[in-house]
C-alpha positions as CSV (number, residue, x, y, z in Angstrom):
1,M,12.7,12.4,50.4
2,G,15.2,12.1,47.5
3,G,13.9,8.6,46.7
4,A,10.2,9.5,46.5
5,P,10.3,10.7,42.9
6,Q,12.2,7.6,41.8
7,R,9.6,5.4,43.6
8,S,6.8,7.2,41.9
9,I,8.4,6.7,38.5
10,A,8.9,3.0,39.3
11,C,5.2,2.7,40.2
12,V,4.2,4.3,36.9
13,V,6.4,1.8,35.0
14,V,4.9,-1.1,36.9
15,I,1.3,0.1,36.4
16,A,1.9,0.7,32.7
17,G,3.3,-2.8,32.3
18,S,0.4,-4.3,34.1
19,L,-2.1,-2.5,31.9
20,L,-0.4,-3.7,28.7
21,A,-0.3,-7.2,30.1
22,S,-4.0,-7.1,30.8
23,L,-5.0,-6.0,27.3
24,P,-7.8,-8.2,25.8
25,A,-6.7,-11.9,25.7
26,L,-7.5,-11.7,22.0
27,A,-4.2,-10.0,21.4
28,S,-2.1,-12.9,22.6
29,E,-4.4,-15.8,21.9
30,S,-5.4,-15.1,18.3
31,E,-3.2,-16.5,15.6
32,P,-1.4,-14.0,13.4
33,A,-3.3,-15.2,10.4
34,D,-6.6,-14.5,12.2
35,W,-5.4,-11.0,12.8
36,L,-4.8,-10.5,9.0
37,K,-8.4,-11.8,8.4
38,R,-9.7,-9.2,10.9
39,M,-7.6,-6.5,9.2
40,S,-8.9,-7.3,5.7
41,A,-12.5,-7.0,6.9
42,A,-11.7,-3.8,8.9
43,V,-10.1,-2.0,5.9
44,Q,-13.1,-2.9,3.7
45,S,-15.8,-1.8,6.1
46,T,-14.4,0.8,8.6
47,S,-15.2,4.5,8.4
48,Y,-12.6,6.7,10.0
49,E,-11.3,10.2,10.3
50,G,-7.8,11.2,11.3
51,T,-4.3,12.5,10.5
52,V,-1.8,10.3,8.8
53,L,2.0,10.6,8.6
54,R,3.5,9.0,5.5
55,I,7.2,8.6,5.3
56,R,9.1,7.5,2.2
57,D,12.5,8.2,0.7
58,G,13.4,10.1,3.9
59,K,10.5,12.6,3.4
60,A,7.5,12.9,5.6
61,E,4.1,14.3,4.6
62,A,1.0,14.8,6.8
63,L,-2.4,14.0,5.4
64,K,-5.9,14.6,6.8
65,V,-8.1,11.7,5.8
66,V,-11.9,11.2,6.0
67,H,-13.1,7.8,4.8
68,T,-16.5,6.2,4.7
69,V,-17.9,2.9,3.2
70,A,-21.6,2.6,2.5
71,D,-23.2,-0.2,0.5
72,G,-19.7,-1.2,-0.7
73,V,-19.0,2.3,-2.1
74,I,-15.9,4.1,-0.9
75,R,-16.1,7.9,-0.3
76,E,-12.9,9.6,0.8
77,K,-11.2,12.9,1.2
78,V,-7.5,13.3,1.6
79,V,-5.9,16.7,2.2
80,A,-2.2,17.4,2.2
81,Q,-1.3,19.4,5.2
82,E,1.7,21.0,3.7
83,G,2.8,22.2,0.2
84,N,0.3,23.1,-2.5
85,G,-2.8,22.0,-0.6
86,L,-3.6,19.0,-2.8
87,E,-7.0,17.4,-2.2
88,I,-8.1,14.0,-3.4
89,I,-11.9,13.5,-3.4
90,R,-13.0,10.0,-4.1
91,N,-16.6,8.8,-4.9
92,G,-16.5,5.1,-5.7
93,N,-14.0,4.6,-8.6
94,E,-14.1,8.2,-9.7
95,V,-11.3,10.3,-8.2
96,H,-10.8,14.1,-8.4
97,C,-7.3,15.4,-7.7
98,I,-7.7,19.1,-6.9
99,L,-4.6,21.3,-7.3
100,P,-5.7,24.7,-5.9
101,D,-2.4,26.5,-6.7
102,R,-2.8,25.6,-10.4
103,K,-6.6,26.0,-10.4
104,S,-6.9,22.5,-11.9
105,V,-8.7,19.2,-11.3
106,L,-7.5,15.9,-12.7
107,V,-10.2,13.2,-13.0
108,E,-9.0,9.6,-12.7
109,E,-10.4,6.1,-12.3
110,W,-8.9,4.0,-9.5
111,D,-10.8,0.7,-9.4
112,D,-9.9,-0.9,-6.1
113,Q,-6.7,1.1,-5.5
114,S,-6.2,2.3,-1.9
115,T,-4.9,5.7,-1.0
116,L,-3.0,4.5,2.1
117,F,-2.9,0.7,2.1
118,S,-1.6,-0.4,-1.2
119,T,1.1,-2.7,0.4
120,L,-1.2,-4.5,2.9
121,P,-1.2,-8.3,2.6
122,S,-4.3,-10.3,1.8
123,S,-5.8,-12.5,4.5
124,E,-5.5,-15.4,2.0
125,I,-1.7,-15.6,1.8
126,R,-0.3,-19.1,2.5
127,F,2.7,-18.4,4.7
128,G,5.6,-20.9,5.1
129,A,7.8,-21.3,2.1
130,E,8.6,-17.6,1.4
131,Y,7.6,-15.8,4.7
132,D,7.3,-16.3,8.4
133,L,4.3,-14.7,10.2
134,S,4.3,-13.9,13.9
135,S,2.7,-11.7,16.6
136,V,5.5,-9.7,18.2
137,R,4.2,-7.5,21.0
138,K,1.6,-5.0,22.2
139,E,2.1,-1.3,21.7
140,R,0.2,2.0,21.7
141,V,-0.4,3.8,18.4
142,A,-2.5,7.0,18.0
143,G,-3.6,6.5,21.6
144,R,-5.0,3.0,21.0
145,N,-3.9,-0.5,22.0
146,T,-2.4,-2.5,19.1
147,V,-0.7,-5.8,18.4
148,L,2.3,-5.8,16.1
149,I,2.3,-8.4,13.4
150,A,5.6,-9.1,11.6
151,I,5.9,-10.8,8.1
152,R,9.5,-11.8,7.5
153,P,10.8,-13.0,4.1
154,H,13.2,-15.9,3.8
155,D,15.3,-14.4,1.0
156,R,16.3,-11.0,-0.5
157,Y,13.7,-11.1,-3.3
158,R,10.9,-9.6,-1.3
159,Y,10.2,-7.0,1.4
160,G,9.1,-7.7,4.9
161,H,6.1,-6.0,6.7
162,R,5.3,-4.7,10.1
163,I,1.7,-4.0,10.8
164,W,0.2,-2.5,14.0
165,L,-3.4,-3.6,14.3
166,D,-6.0,-2.0,16.6
167,I,-6.9,-4.6,19.1
168,E,-10.6,-3.5,19.3
169,T,-11.3,-3.4,15.5
170,G,-8.3,-5.0,13.7
171,F,-7.8,-1.8,11.8
172,P,-4.2,-1.0,10.7
173,L,-3.0,2.0,12.6
174,Q,0.7,1.8,11.4
175,T,2.4,-0.1,8.6
176,Q,6.0,-0.4,7.5
177,L,7.6,-1.9,4.4
178,I,10.9,-3.4,5.6
179,A,14.2,-3.8,3.6
180,A,16.6,-6.7,4.0
181,D,18.7,-4.6,6.5
182,G,15.7,-4.0,8.7
183,T,15.1,-0.4,7.8
184,A,11.6,0.9,6.9
185,I,11.4,1.8,3.2
186,E,7.9,3.3,3.5
187,Q,5.8,3.9,6.6
188,V,2.2,5.0,7.1
189,K,1.2,5.9,10.7
190,F,-1.9,7.5,12.1
191,A,-1.1,10.3,14.6
192,D,-4.8,10.5,15.6
193,I,-7.9,8.7,14.5
194,S,-11.6,8.3,15.2
195,L,-12.9,4.9,14.2
196,N,-16.5,4.2,13.1
197,A,-17.8,7.6,14.2
198,E,-20.6,9.3,12.3
199,I,-19.2,11.4,9.4
200,Q,-21.2,14.2,7.9
201,A,-21.4,14.5,4.1
202,S,-19.9,18.0,4.4
203,A,-16.6,16.5,5.7
204,L,-16.2,14.7,2.3
205,A,-16.8,17.8,0.2
206,P,-14.0,19.8,-1.5
207,S,-12.6,22.6,0.6
208,Y,-12.3,24.8,-2.5
209,S,-14.8,26.1,-5.0
210,T,-13.6,24.6,-8.3
211,E,-15.6,27.1,-10.4
212,G,-13.3,28.4,-13.1
213,F,-10.8,25.6,-12.6
214,R,-9.5,23.6,-15.6
215,W,-10.6,20.0,-15.7
216,F,-8.5,17.2,-17.2
217,D,-9.6,13.6,-17.8
218,Q,-6.9,11.1,-17.3
219,P,-7.2,8.5,-20.1
220,T,-8.2,5.1,-18.7
221,R,-6.1,2.1,-19.5
222,H,-8.2,-0.2,-21.6
223,V,-8.0,-3.9,-20.7
224,S,-9.3,-5.8,-23.7
225,R,-9.3,-9.4,-22.5
226,S,-7.4,-12.2,-20.8
227,V,-5.1,-13.9,-23.3
228,E,-2.5,-16.6,-23.5
229,T,1.1,-15.7,-24.2
230,N,4.3,-17.5,-25.2
231,W,6.4,-15.1,-23.0
232,D,7.6,-16.3,-19.7
233,S,10.5,-16.1,-17.3
234,D,13.0,-19.0,-17.1
235,D,14.4,-17.7,-13.8
236,L,11.6,-16.6,-11.5
237,P,12.5,-16.1,-7.8
238,Q,11.2,-19.0,-5.7
239,G,7.5,-18.8,-5.0
240,F,6.5,-16.4,-7.8
241,R,4.1,-17.6,-10.5
242,A,2.0,-16.0,-13.2
243,V,-1.5,-15.3,-11.9
244,S,-2.9,-13.4,-14.9
245,V,-2.1,-12.3,-18.5
246,H,-3.9,-9.5,-20.2
247,E,-3.6,-7.4,-23.4
248,E,-3.9,-3.7,-22.6
249,Q,-4.2,-0.6,-24.8
250,M,-2.2,2.2,-23.2
251,P,-3.4,5.8,-23.3
252,G,-2.5,7.6,-26.4
253,N,-1.2,4.5,-28.1
254,D,-2.8,2.2,-30.7
255,H,-0.5,-0.7,-29.9
256,F,-1.4,-3.4,-27.4
257,V,0.8,-4.3,-24.5
258,T,1.0,-7.7,-22.9
259,H,0.8,-7.5,-19.1
260,I,1.8,-10.5,-17.1
261,L,1.3,-10.4,-13.3
262,Y,3.6,-12.5,-11.2
263,S,2.9,-13.0,-7.5
264,D,4.1,-15.0,-4.5
265,G,0.8,-14.4,-2.7
266,L,2.1,-11.2,-1.1
267,A,4.5,-9.4,-3.4
268,N,3.4,-8.6,-7.0
269,V,5.5,-7.9,-10.1
270,S,3.9,-6.6,-13.3
271,V,5.8,-7.3,-16.6
272,F,4.9,-5.2,-19.6
273,I,5.9,-6.4,-23.1
274,A,5.5,-3.9,-25.8
275,Q,6.7,-3.1,-29.3
276,A,10.1,-1.4,-29.0
277,G,10.2,2.3,-29.6
278,G,12.7,5.1,-29.5
279,N,11.6,6.4,-26.1
280,D,11.9,3.2,-24.2
281,S,13.7,3.4,-20.9
282,A,16.3,0.7,-20.1
283,G,17.9,-0.1,-16.8
284,P,16.7,0.5,-13.2
285,S,14.4,3.2,-11.8
286,R,12.7,3.7,-8.5
287,V,9.7,5.7,-7.2
288,G,9.1,5.4,-3.5
289,S,9.0,1.7,-2.6
290,S,8.4,0.6,-6.2
291,N,11.3,-0.5,-8.4
292,S,11.3,-1.1,-12.1
293,F,13.8,-2.5,-14.7
294,G,13.6,-2.2,-18.5
295,V,15.4,-4.3,-21.1
296,A,15.3,-4.8,-24.9
297,N,14.6,-8.2,-26.2
298,G,14.6,-8.3,-30.0
299,D,11.9,-6.0,-31.2
300,R,10.2,-5.9,-27.8
301,S,10.7,-3.7,-24.8
302,I,10.2,-5.5,-21.5
303,T,9.6,-3.6,-18.2
304,A,9.2,-5.3,-14.8
305,V,7.6,-3.2,-12.0
306,G,6.7,-3.9,-8.4
307,E,7.0,-3.1,-4.7
308,V,9.9,-5.5,-4.4
309,P,13.7,-5.1,-4.2
310,A,15.5,-3.9,-7.3
311,I,17.2,-7.3,-7.7
312,T,13.8,-9.0,-8.2
313,V,12.5,-6.8,-11.0
314,E,15.9,-7.0,-12.8
315,Q,16.1,-10.8,-12.6
316,I,12.5,-11.2,-13.9
317,A,12.9,-8.6,-16.7
318,R,16.2,-10.1,-17.9
319,S,14.9,-13.7,-17.7
320,M,11.8,-13.1,-19.9
321,Q,11.9,-15.3,-23.0
322,L,9.7,-16.1,-26.0
323,R,9.0,-19.8,-25.8
């Protein structure tokens, strides 16, 4: 009799292993790059509702998310489950950040910015020189079958990624940004989710009446035009190249800032070159997974910012030169 429970447990283990092994052949036969294409399409078109855990800097926060896409327009509601009850209501590019404890609403414009998936790779990345891409294993996330895709950098100048994709839809149910030592710098994970279910308009409405609240409009950064520049780095990490140059007028400032975007196809670093002023910050700083480094170069202040290791933004900022 004493061996019966052990035999039962063994049977459960065997059955579970068999079930995982029999998941749709798509999980094992599809190339990792094909999974990224499915993921990109799913993120752009999938409606969903669920609870997300976001962990960064050792702190976890739970968010209730309702997200729809109709005719290319994103509508979304994100509600913090702890703290001050922050709500983010998005309708297209217009975003209302509601702070009920302060009876305030901040109005912003987000363009294509994602609430949850800012670090997801594009399906058009050419892997090889800077990264390896592989399918690792099948796992369960939020009660659904997933395939784990790993993106591993070849050097210390960029982060790695782990992405758990829903086998049925290709939707990312868990993402991790990985440091050189293998630890997760930032993690987003669905605890529960309903995919492509019908979502009522009322589910996207604010939970609070904003009557009597103070409204604040966040000044929009004005991008005047694409320009050419004589500024460049003479020591870019391998694989990075300039993909765009703009002049931008920052909120509350009459001066224009040169913005150079460097990319390796996955990691991006923005370099801002501005007229030096008394309030310029020099040296390193970090917010979440984003690092920045500021230096003075003659009468210019140079700041490099990106979701890359600190060594990357420092090297790029220090190496910027006027040709």
